TORKOL-4160 file (C-alpha; in steps of 0.2 Angstrom, whole numbers, padded with zeros to 4 digits, m for minus):
278
<pt num="1" X="0141" Y="m0014" Z="0029"/>
<pt num="2" X="0153" Y="m0011" Z="0015"/>
<pt num="3" X="0153" Y="m0021" Z="0001"/>
<pt num="4" X="0164" Y="m0038" Z="m0001"/>
<pt num="5" X="0179" Y="m0035" Z="m0010"/>
<pt num="6" X="0181" Y="m0049" Z="m0024"/>
<pt num="7" X="0196" Y="m0060" Z="m0022"/>
<pt num="8" X="0209" Y="m0068" Z="m0033"/>
<pt num="9" X="0199" Y="m0083" Z="m0040"/>
<pt num="10" X="0185" Y="m0071" Z="m0043"/>
<pt num="11" X="0194" Y="m0066" Z="m0058"/>
<pt num="12" X="0189" Y="m0083" Z="m0070"/>
<pt num="13" X="0171" Y="m0078" Z="m0066"/>
<pt num="14" X="0173" Y="m0062" Z="m0070"/>
<pt num="15" X="0179" Y="m0065" Z="m0088"/>
<pt num="16" X="0167" Y="m0079" Z="m0089"/>
<pt num="17" X="0153" Y="m0067" Z="m0085"/>
<pt num="18" X="0159" Y="m0052" Z="m0096"/>
<pt num="19" X="0159" Y="m0067" Z="m0113"/>
<pt num="20" X="0142" Y="m0073" Z="m0108"/>
<pt num="21" X="0134" Y="m0053" Z="m0110"/>
<pt num="22" X="0144" Y="m0053" Z="m0124"/>
<pt num="23" X="0138" Y="m0068" Z="m0130"/>
<pt num="24" X="0121" Y="m0066" Z="m0124"/>
<pt num="25" X="0117" Y="m0048" Z="m0127"/>
<pt num="26" X="0128" Y="m0042" Z="m0138"/>
<pt num="27" X="0135" Y="m0029" Z="m0123"/>
<pt num="28" X="0154" Y="m0030" Z="m0124"/>
<pt num="29" X="0163" Y="m0026" Z="m0107"/>
<pt num="30" X="0178" Y="m0039" Z="m0111"/>
<pt num="31" X="0190" Y="m0024" Z="m0113"/>
<pt num="32" X="0185" Y="m0013" Z="m0099"/>
<pt num="33" X="0199" Y="m0009" Z="m0083"/>
<pt num="34" X="0196" Y="m0027" Z="m0073"/>
<pt num="35" X="0200" Y="m0016" Z="m0056"/>
<pt num="36" X="0183" Y="m0004" Z="m0062"/>
<pt num="37" X="0174" Y="m0022" Z="m0065"/>
<pt num="38" X="0178" Y="m0029" Z="m0050"/>
<pt num="39" X="0172" Y="m0013" Z="m0040"/>
<pt num="40" X="0154" Y="m0014" Z="m0052"/>
<pt num="41" X="0150" Y="m0029" Z="m0052"/>
<pt num="42" X="0155" Y="m0031" Z="m0030"/>
<pt num="43" X="0143" Y="m0018" Z="m0029"/>
<pt num="44" X="0129" Y="m0026" Z="m0039"/>
<pt num="45" X="0130" Y="m0045" Z="m0030"/>
<pt num="46" X="0129" Y="m0033" Z="m0015"/>
<pt num="47" X="0111" Y="m0024" Z="m0020"/>
<pt num="48" X="0107" Y="m0040" Z="m0031"/>
<pt num="49" X="0107" Y="m0050" Z="m0016"/>
<pt num="50" X="0118" Y="m0064" Z="m0026"/>
<pt num="51" X="0132" Y="m0073" Z="m0017"/>
<pt num="52" X="0144" Y="m0076" Z="m0031"/>
<pt num="53" X="0148" Y="m0068" Z="m0050"/>
<pt num="54" X="0144" Y="m0086" Z="m0056"/>
<pt num="55" X="0126" Y="m0085" Z="m0049"/>
<pt num="56" X="0125" Y="m0069" Z="m0057"/>
<pt num="57" X="0131" Y="m0076" Z="m0074"/>
<pt num="58" X="0116" Y="m0088" Z="m0073"/>
<pt num="59" X="0102" Y="m0078" Z="m0068"/>
<pt num="60" X="0108" Y="m0064" Z="m0084"/>
<pt num="61" X="0110" Y="m0081" Z="m0094"/>
<pt num="62" X="0089" Y="m0084" Z="m0090"/>
<pt num="63" X="0082" Y="m0066" Z="m0089"/>
<pt num="64" X="0084" Y="m0051" Z="m0099"/>
<pt num="65" X="0074" Y="m0040" Z="m0086"/>
<pt num="66" X="0087" Y="m0044" Z="m0072"/>
<pt num="67" X="0102" Y="m0040" Z="m0085"/>
<pt num="68" X="0095" Y="m0023" Z="m0089"/>
<pt num="69" X="0097" Y="m0021" Z="m0072"/>
<pt num="70" X="0114" Y="m0026" Z="m0069"/>
<pt num="71" X="0119" Y="m0015" Z="m0082"/>
<pt num="72" X="0115" Y="0000" Z="m0073"/>
<pt num="73" X="0128" Y="m0005" Z="m0062"/>
<pt num="74" X="0142" Y="m0009" Z="m0078"/>
<pt num="75" X="0138" Y="0007" Z="m0085"/>
<pt num="76" X="0141" Y="0019" Z="m0072"/>
<pt num="77" X="0127" Y="0032" Z="m0077"/>
<pt num="78" X="0131" Y="0047" Z="m0066"/>
<pt num="79" X="0134" Y="0063" Z="m0072"/>
<pt num="80" X="0131" Y="0083" Z="m0067"/>
<pt num="81" X="0126" Y="0098" Z="m0080"/>
<pt num="82" X="0141" Y="0107" Z="m0088"/>
<pt num="83" X="0153" Y="0097" Z="m0076"/>
<pt num="84" X="0172" Y="0103" Z="m0078"/>
<pt num="85" X="0164" Y="0122" Z="m0083"/>
<pt num="86" X="0181" Y="0126" Z="m0087"/>
<pt num="87" X="0181" Y="0110" Z="m0102"/>
<pt num="88" X="0164" Y="0122" Z="m0109"/>
<pt num="89" X="0171" Y="0141" Z="m0107"/>
<pt num="90" X="0184" Y="0133" Z="m0117"/>
<pt num="91" X="0175" Y="0127" Z="m0131"/>
<pt num="92" X="0165" Y="0144" Z="m0130"/>
<pt num="93" X="0181" Y="0151" Z="m0133"/>
<pt num="94" X="0191" Y="0141" Z="m0143"/>
<pt num="95" X="0180" Y="0129" Z="m0153"/>
<pt num="96" X="0161" Y="0137" Z="m0156"/>
<pt num="97" X="0171" Y="0152" Z="m0168"/>
<pt num="98" X="0178" Y="0138" Z="m0179"/>
<pt num="99" X="0160" Y="0129" Z="m0179"/>
<pt num="100" X="0151" Y="0146" Z="m0183"/>
<pt num="101" X="0158" Y="0145" Z="m0200"/>
<pt num="102" X="0151" Y="0127" Z="m0205"/>
<pt num="103" X="0134" Y="0129" Z="m0212"/>
<pt num="104" X="0129" Y="0115" Z="m0203"/>
<pt num="105" X="0137" Y="0105" Z="m0188"/>
<pt num="106" X="0136" Y="0088" Z="m0181"/>
<pt num="107" X="0139" Y="0084" Z="m0165"/>
<pt num="108" X="0142" Y="0067" Z="m0158"/>
<pt num="109" X="0140" Y="0064" Z="m0139"/>
<pt num="110" X="0150" Y="0047" Z="m0135"/>
<pt num="111" X="0143" Y="0039" Z="m0120"/>
<pt num="112" X="0129" Y="0052" Z="m0115"/>
<pt num="113" X="0122" Y="0041" Z="m0100"/>
<pt num="114" X="0107" Y="0050" Z="m0092"/>
<pt num="115" X="0108" Y="0066" Z="m0104"/>
<pt num="116" X="0117" Y="0079" Z="m0092"/>
<pt num="117" X="0128" Y="0082" Z="m0106"/>
<pt num="118" X="0119" Y="0084" Z="m0121"/>
<pt num="119" X="0109" Y="0097" Z="m0113"/>
<pt num="120" X="0123" Y="0107" Z="m0109"/>
<pt num="121" X="0128" Y="0105" Z="m0126"/>
<pt num="122" X="0112" Y="0112" Z="m0131"/>
<pt num="123" X="0112" Y="0127" Z="m0120"/>
<pt num="124" X="0127" Y="0131" Z="m0125"/>
<pt num="125" X="0125" Y="0130" Z="m0143"/>
<pt num="126" X="0108" Y="0140" Z="m0142"/>
<pt num="127" X="0119" Y="0155" Z="m0133"/>
<pt num="128" X="0131" Y="0155" Z="m0148"/>
<pt num="129" X="0115" Y="0155" Z="m0159"/>
<pt num="130" X="0122" Y="0136" Z="m0167"/>
<pt num="131" X="0107" Y="0126" Z="m0160"/>
<pt num="132" X="0096" Y="0126" Z="m0177"/>
<pt num="133" X="0108" Y="0121" Z="m0188"/>
<pt num="134" X="0118" Y="0109" Z="m0178"/>
<pt num="135" X="0114" Y="0089" Z="m0177"/>
<pt num="136" X="0118" Y="0083" Z="m0159"/>
<pt num="137" X="0119" Y="0063" Z="m0160"/>
<pt num="138" X="0119" Y="0058" Z="m0142"/>
<pt num="139" X="0124" Y="0038" Z="m0140"/>
<pt num="140" X="0125" Y="0026" Z="m0126"/>
<pt num="141" X="0124" Y="0007" Z="m0123"/>
<pt num="142" X="0111" Y="0009" Z="m0108"/>
<pt num="143" X="0094" Y="0010" Z="m0115"/>
<pt num="144" X="0087" Y="0013" Z="m0096"/>
<pt num="145" X="0100" Y="0029" Z="m0096"/>
<pt num="146" X="0093" Y="0035" Z="m0115"/>
<pt num="147" X="0074" Y="0034" Z="m0108"/>
<pt num="148" X="0081" Y="0045" Z="m0093"/>
<pt num="149" X="0091" Y="0055" Z="m0106"/>
<pt num="150" X="0076" Y="0060" Z="m0119"/>
<pt num="151" X="0064" Y="0064" Z="m0102"/>
<pt num="152" X="0076" Y="0078" Z="m0099"/>
<pt num="153" X="0072" Y="0079" Z="m0081"/>
<pt num="154" X="0083" Y="0078" Z="m0067"/>
<pt num="155" X="0082" Y="0080" Z="m0050"/>
<pt num="156" X="0078" Y="0097" Z="m0042"/>
<pt num="157" X="0091" Y="0095" Z="m0028"/>
<pt num="158" X="0105" Y="0095" Z="m0042"/>
<pt num="159" X="0098" Y="0112" Z="m0051"/>
<pt num="160" X="0110" Y="0122" Z="m0037"/>
<pt num="161" X="0124" Y="0114" Z="m0042"/>
<pt num="162" X="0120" Y="0115" Z="m0061"/>
<pt num="163" X="0119" Y="0134" Z="m0059"/>
<pt num="164" X="0134" Y="0136" Z="m0053"/>
<pt num="165" X="0141" Y="0125" Z="m0067"/>
<pt num="166" X="0135" Y="0135" Z="m0079"/>
<pt num="167" X="0139" Y="0153" Z="m0072"/>
<pt num="168" X="0158" Y="0148" Z="m0070"/>
<pt num="169" X="0156" Y="0139" Z="m0091"/>
<pt num="170" X="0152" Y="0156" Z="m0096"/>
<pt num="171" X="0131" Y="0154" Z="m0096"/>
<pt num="172" X="0124" Y="0171" Z="m0104"/>
<pt num="173" X="0108" Y="0169" Z="m0097"/>
<pt num="174" X="0098" Y="0164" Z="m0082"/>
<pt num="175" X="0099" Y="0144" Z="m0079"/>
<pt num="176" X="0082" Y="0146" Z="m0072"/>
<pt num="177" X="0075" Y="0150" Z="m0091"/>
<pt num="178" X="0079" Y="0131" Z="m0097"/>
<pt num="179" X="0068" Y="0122" Z="m0084"/>
<pt num="180" X="0052" Y="0121" Z="m0074"/>
<pt num="181" X="0047" Y="0113" Z="m0061"/>
<pt num="182" X="0039" Y="0097" Z="m0065"/>
<pt num="183" X="0036" Y="0078" Z="m0059"/>
<pt num="184" X="0045" Y="0081" Z="m0043"/>
<pt num="185" X="0061" Y="0087" Z="m0055"/>
<pt num="186" X="0066" Y="0100" Z="m0066"/>
<pt num="187" X="0060" Y="0098" Z="m0084"/>
<pt num="188" X="0068" Y="0105" Z="m0094"/>
<pt num="189" X="0063" Y="0114" Z="m0112"/>
<pt num="190" X="0061" Y="0101" Z="m0124"/>
<pt num="191" X="0065" Y="0113" Z="m0138"/>
<pt num="192" X="0081" Y="0111" Z="m0135"/>
<pt num="193" X="0083" Y="0092" Z="m0142"/>
<pt num="194" X="0072" Y="0096" Z="m0157"/>
<pt num="195" X="0089" Y="0092" Z="m0165"/>
<pt num="196" X="0097" Y="0078" Z="m0155"/>
<pt num="197" X="0096" Y="0061" Z="m0159"/>
<pt num="198" X="0097" Y="0047" Z="m0146"/>
<pt num="199" X="0105" Y="0031" Z="m0150"/>
<pt num="200" X="0112" Y="0014" Z="m0145"/>
<pt num="201" X="0129" Y="0014" Z="m0150"/>
<pt num="202" X="0144" Y="0002" Z="m0141"/>
<pt num="203" X="0161" Y="0009" Z="m0144"/>
<pt num="204" X="0165" Y="m0006" Z="m0142"/>
<pt num="205" X="0157" Y="m0017" Z="m0156"/>
<pt num="206" X="0148" Y="m0003" Z="m0167"/>
<pt num="207" X="0158" Y="0007" Z="m0182"/>
<pt num="208" X="0157" Y="0024" Z="m0186"/>
<pt num="209" X="0140" Y="0031" Z="m0192"/>
<pt num="210" X="0143" Y="0049" Z="m0198"/>
<pt num="211" X="0153" Y="0062" Z="m0202"/>
<pt num="212" X="0154" Y="0075" Z="m0188"/>
<pt num="213" X="0163" Y="0092" Z="m0184"/>
<pt num="214" X="0164" Y="0087" Z="m0162"/>
<pt num="215" X="0164" Y="0073" Z="m0152"/>
<pt num="216" X="0162" Y="0074" Z="m0135"/>
<pt num="217" X="0168" Y="0058" Z="m0126"/>
<pt num="218" X="0169" Y="0062" Z="m0108"/>
<pt num="219" X="0173" Y="0051" Z="m0092"/>
<pt num="220" X="0170" Y="0035" Z="m0101"/>
<pt num="221" X="0188" Y="0029" Z="m0108"/>
<pt num="222" X="0194" Y="0030" Z="m0092"/>
<pt num="223" X="0186" Y="0013" Z="m0088"/>
<pt num="224" X="0192" Y="0007" Z="m0103"/>
<pt num="225" X="0209" Y="m0004" Z="m0107"/>
<pt num="226" X="0222" Y="0002" Z="m0118"/>
<pt num="227" X="0215" Y="m0009" Z="m0133"/>
<pt num="228" X="0198" Y="m0003" Z="m0132"/>
<pt num="229" X="0205" Y="0016" Z="m0128"/>
<pt num="230" X="0212" Y="0016" Z="m0145"/>
<pt num="231" X="0197" Y="0008" Z="m0152"/>
<pt num="232" X="0188" Y="0024" Z="m0147"/>
<pt num="233" X="0201" Y="0036" Z="m0151"/>
<pt num="234" X="0200" Y="0028" Z="m0171"/>
<pt num="235" X="0182" Y="0029" Z="m0172"/>
<pt num="236" X="0183" Y="0044" Z="m0168"/>
<pt num="237" X="0197" Y="0052" Z="m0180"/>
<pt num="238" X="0187" Y="0042" Z="m0193"/>
<pt num="239" X="0171" Y="0051" Z="m0188"/>
<pt num="240" X="0179" Y="0068" Z="m0188"/>
<pt num="241" X="0180" Y="0079" Z="m0203"/>
<pt num="242" X="0195" Y="0087" Z="m0208"/>
<pt num="243" X="0200" Y="0099" Z="m0194"/>
<pt num="244" X="0186" Y="0092" Z="m0182"/>
<pt num="245" X="0187" Y="0094" Z="m0162"/>
<pt num="246" X="0190" Y="0079" Z="m0148"/>
<pt num="247" X="0185" Y="0086" Z="m0132"/>
<pt num="248" X="0188" Y="0069" Z="m0119"/>
<pt num="249" X="0186" Y="0069" Z="m0097"/>
<pt num="250" X="0198" Y="0077" Z="m0088"/>
<pt num="251" X="0209" Y="0061" Z="m0083"/>
<pt num="252" X="0208" Y="0056" Z="m0100"/>
<pt num="253" X="0223" Y="0057" Z="m0113"/>
<pt num="254" X="0228" Y="0051" Z="m0131"/>
<pt num="255" X="0247" Y="0054" Z="m0127"/>
<pt num="256" X="0250" Y="0036" Z="m0126"/>
<pt num="257" X="0237" Y="0030" Z="m0141"/>
<pt num="258" X="0243" Y="0021" Z="m0156"/>
<pt num="259" X="0232" Y="0036" Z="m0163"/>
<pt num="260" X="0241" Y="0052" Z="m0154"/>
<pt num="261" X="0247" Y="0059" Z="m0170"/>
<pt num="262" X="0230" Y="0059" Z="m0177"/>
<pt num="263" X="0229" Y="0074" Z="m0164"/>
<pt num="264" X="0233" Y="0089" Z="m0160"/>
<pt num="265" X="0229" Y="0101" Z="m0142"/>
<pt num="266" X="0218" Y="0114" Z="m0145"/>
<pt num="267" X="0217" Y="0116" Z="m0126"/>
<pt num="268" X="0226" Y="0103" Z="m0117"/>
<pt num="269" X="0222" Y="0107" Z="m0100"/>
<pt num="270" X="0203" Y="0105" Z="m0104"/>
<pt num="271" X="0209" Y="0090" Z="m0115"/>
<pt num="272" X="0201" Y="0096" Z="m0129"/>
<pt num="273" X="0210" Y="0093" Z="m0148"/>
<pt num="274" X="0211" Y="0095" Z="m0165"/>
<pt num="275" X="0212" Y="0081" Z="m0179"/>
<pt num="276" X="0228" Y="0082" Z="m0185"/>
<pt num="277" X="0232" Y="0088" Z="m0203"/>
<pt num="278" X="0235" Y="0103" Z="m0216"/>
């Protein structure tokens, strides 16, 4: 049976729920796109067996473990390795040659979810002989997703798609060199993440924590309203070093942002930009 759609009177309950989450747990979903939140909360109600948004609010205020379950629905931890292969191919061709000129490289993967993009980036950097002098900050607001990312174990039945993506992204090795079959899945080489710091960070409430040469934030801002998109892009502009690079998701844009003039396109079709400046 399909999930019941949330109707207009629920809008008030939804706003109250987001305010309760912010006050109780400091997770700020108040500026997420309303339509997306409605879909996610409707799915949560159906799966968690609760009749109303108000009953969901009452439950999460009294039960932190239940809120952790709700967080899985609100943050949509879905990704693939080398998702949108053209993006990674463009990184190899247009961004890597510039990063190679730095003695050390700091990369921020914002909204890293369960780690697929982190391992993809680490593999790319290893193949370009840049991984030893790179530091990757992988951040997300979902502790459960971060735990999965740290584990580096991905579904065995996804590996075929990952392999195809990797090959189309310009991979120079055999993808099977990077993982072994274990625990009913694919366990990826732990040395890929020796220079990765996984951390809780919210684009809605937290500030810049490091100067970086490249930021990848893909398929995250599509869930934000305009104000929160502007906040995130402002953080990225502040974090990037002189002429640093920014990568966004295939459906994301900076065209109408308050920070549009802070960036210039490098490969616009793949949503790769560079911090503006002489």
